[in-house]
C-alpha positions in Angstrom: 295.1 209.1 83.5 292.7 210.0 86.3 292.3 207.9 89.5 289.6 205.1 89.4 286.6 205.7 91.6 285.4 202.9 94.1 281.8 202.1 93.5 280.8 203.8 96.8 282.4 207.1 95.5 280.7 206.9 91.9 277.5 206.6 93.8 278.3 209.5 95.8 279.4 211.8 92.7 276.4 211.0 90.6 274.2 211.7 93.3 275.7 215.1 93.9 275.6 215.7 90.3 272.0 215.0 89.9 271.3 216.8 92.9 272.9 220.2 91.7 271.6 219.7 88.4 268.0 219.4 89.3 268.4 222.2 92.2 269.8 224.5 89.1 267.1 223.6 87.2 264.5 224.2 90.0 266.4 227.8 90.7 266.5 228.9 87.2 262.6 228.2 86.5 261.6 229.9 89.7 264.2 233.1 89.8 266.1 231.9 92.9 269.9 232.3 93.5 272.1 230.3 96.2 274.7 231.3 98.6 278.1 232.4 97.1 281.1 230.3 98.0 282.5 233.5 99.9 284.9 233.8 102.8 283.5 236.3 105.1 286.3 235.6 107.5 290.5 236.7 107.9 292.6 234.5 106.3 293.6 232.1 108.8 290.7 231.8 110.6 287.9 228.7 110.4 284.2 229.2 111.1 282.4 226.0 111.3 278.8 226.1 110.8 276.1 223.0 111.5 272.9 222.8 109.8 269.6 221.0 110.4 270.2 220.3 114.2 269.5 219.7 116.9 270.0 216.1 116.3 269.0 213.8 119.3 269.6 210.3 117.0 272.4 208.5 119.1 272.7 211.9 120.6 274.8 213.2 117.9 274.7 216.5 118.4 275.0 216.4 122.5 278.6 214.4 121.5 279.3 216.9 118.7 279.0 219.7 121.5 281.0 217.8 123.9 283.9 217.7 121.4 283.7 221.4 120.6 284.1 221.9 124.6 286.7 219.5 124.8 288.6 221.6 121.9 287.2 225.0 123.2 286.0 225.7 119.7 282.7 227.7 119.0 280.8 227.3 116.4 277.9 228.3 114.4 274.3 226.5 114.7 272.2 226.8 111.8 269.2 225.4 113.7 265.6 224.2 112.0 262.8 225.5 114.3 260.7 222.4 114.3 264.0 220.5 115.8 264.3 223.4 118.5 261.2 222.7 119.7 261.7 218.9 119.9 264.7 219.1 121.8 265.4 222.8 123.5 267.7 221.1 125.9 270.5 221.0 123.2 269.9 224.6 122.1 269.8 225.9 125.6 273.5 223.9 126.2 274.7 225.5 122.8 273.9 229.2 123.9 275.2 228.7 127.5 278.3 227.1 126.0 278.9 230.0 124.0 278.1 228.8 120.6 276.2 231.2 118.0 272.7 230.6 116.9 271.4 230.9 113.7 267.9 230.8 111.7 267.4 227.9 109.5 263.8 228.1 108.8 260.7 226.6 110.9 261.0 223.4 108.5 263.2 222.0 106.2 261.3 222.9 103.2 263.0 224.6 100.7 262.5 228.3 99.8 261.7 227.6 96.2 258.4 225.8 97.3 257.1 228.7 99.5 255.5 231.8 99.3 256.5 235.2 100.4 254.0 234.6 103.5 254.9 231.5 104.4 258.6 232.2 104.4 258.2 235.2 106.7 255.9 233.2 109.0 258.7 230.3 109.4 261.3 233.1 109.7 259.6 234.6 112.8 258.4 231.2 114.0 262.3 230.0 114.2 263.3 233.2 115.9 260.4 232.7 118.5 261.8 228.9 119.1 265.1 229.8 119.6 264.7 232.7 121.9 262.6 230.1 124.1 264.9 227.4 123.8 267.9 229.7 125.2 265.8 230.9 127.9 266.6 234.3 126.5 263.9 236.3 125.4 265.5 239.6 124.2 268.3 237.3 122.4 268.8 238.6 118.8 269.5 236.1 116.5 271.7 237.7 113.7 272.1 234.9 111.4 270.2 233.4 108.7 270.8 230.7 106.3 268.0 229.2 104.0 267.4 225.8 103.6 269.5 224.1 101.1 271.4 227.3 100.4 268.9 228.8 98.0 266.8 231.8 98.3 264.9 234.5 96.1 266.2 237.8 96.2 263.0 239.3 96.5 262.8 237.8 100.1 266.0 239.1 101.0 264.6 242.1 102.8 262.7 239.8 105.1 265.9 238.8 106.8 267.9 242.1 106.1 265.2 244.5 107.5 265.5 242.3 110.9 269.4 243.1 111.0 270.1 239.5 109.8 273.3 238.3 107.8 272.9 235.4 105.4 275.6 232.6 106.6 277.8 231.7 103.6 280.4 229.2 103.4 283.3 228.1 101.1 284.5 224.8 102.3 282.3 221.8 101.7 282.7 218.0 102.5 279.3 217.2 101.3 278.7 215.2 104.1 275.1 215.9 103.5 275.0 213.3 100.5 277.6 211.0 102.5 277.0 208.1 105.5 279.2 206.9 107.9 281.0 204.9 105.5 282.4 208.2 103.9 283.3 210.1 106.8 287.3 209.6 106.4 286.6 211.1 102.9 284.4 214.1 104.2 287.2 214.7 106.7 290.0 214.7 104.0 288.0 217.4 101.6 287.2 219.6 104.2 290.8 220.1 106.1 292.1 220.2 101.9 289.4 222.9 101.1 290.4 225.1 104.3 294.0 224.6 103.5 293.9 225.6 100.2 291.8 228.8 100.7 293.7 229.4 104.0 290.9 229.5 106.1 287.0 230.0 105.7 283.6 228.7 106.6 283.1 224.9 106.9 279.6 223.9 106.5 278.6 220.5 108.0 275.5 218.9 109.2 274.9 217.3 112.5 271.1 216.5 111.5 269.6 216.4 108.2 266.3 217.9 107.3 263.5 217.4 110.2 264.1 214.8 113.1 260.9 212.6 112.2 262.3 212.3 108.9 265.6 211.9 109.8 264.6 208.7 112.3 262.5 207.4 109.7 265.0 207.2 106.9 267.7 205.8 109.7 265.7 203.1 110.1 265.0 202.1 106.5 269.0 202.5 105.6 271.4 202.7 109.0 274.5 203.8 106.9 272.5 206.4 104.5 273.4 210.0 104.5 270.7 210.6 107.4 272.9 208.8 109.5 274.6 211.7 111.2 276.1 209.7 114.2 279.7 210.1 112.8 279.9 213.8 112.6 281.3 214.4 115.9 284.4 212.0 115.4 284.7 213.7 111.7 284.7 217.1 113.5 287.1 216.3 115.9 289.6 214.8 113.2 289.3 218.0 111.4 289.8 220.1 114.2 292.7 218.3 115.7 294.4 218.4 111.9 293.6 222.4 111.3 295.0 223.1 114.9 298.3 221.4 113.9 298.2 223.9 111.0 298.0 226.8 113.3 294.3 228.1 112.3 292.3 230.1 114.4 288.5 229.2 115.3 285.6 231.5 115.4 281.8 231.5 115.4 281.5 235.1 114.4 281.0 236.3 110.8 281.7 239.9 111.6 279.0 242.8 111.4 
C-alpha cells in the first residue's frame, strides 16, 4: 500500500502533472526540448542555482544573500533582465559577494512563444542589464538558463556562439509550484535528491516571473506559490543538512 497524500500534497501533485503534461505537449508541437537532468559537477559537490530573481518582496533575495554569506556558500543566480533593472542594487551585491550571475532572458516569457529575433534580443538585453547592475561593463556572462528550461535546438547558437553554457540541473524540489506551507517538503525533497545522487546542481526560485506579476499574485494569494519569502530559511536548512553530510559547495559549472 502507498502512503496517503494530504489534500495540499494532492493539489500540488495534480498541478505538477498538469503543468508537465501541458509543457510536453507544447514542446512536442513546437520542436522544443528541455534541459536534461544532468550532473556536471564532481561527486560530493553541490551547486545552488536560483531562478527568476532578484526579488524584493519581503526582502527575499537580500535575506537569501544573508544566509549564503553566513554559511560562506557561493551560488549561481539565473536572473531575469527586467527584474535586474528594477533592483540593480541586489545584483551588485551578488556580484561583489562573489556569486555567479547567469542570463535568464530579459522577461519571464518562455522561448517556446518567441521568435528567433525576440530570443536574441532578450539575451542581449539581459546581458546589458547584468553588466550595468554589476558595475562591471567588461563582465562576460558565461551561463544561460532559458525560462522554464525549454529551448529550441535551432536557437542554441545564440548562446553557444557567445561562449555561454546552458545551466542544467539534477536536484529539484519543485518549489516553483509550492508555497510557504510546503517549505518543509521542499527541504526534504532537495536534501534526499542530493544524497541519492551524491551531489549535483540544485534549482530553486528566489523570484517567480517578473516582479510586477509576483507582487500582484502574492496580493491575491499570500500563501500561494508566488510567495517566495520562505526560500531563505529553506536554503539555510538545506545547507546545514548537506554540510553535516560533508558536501562541498561551488558556484562554478566548469568550462
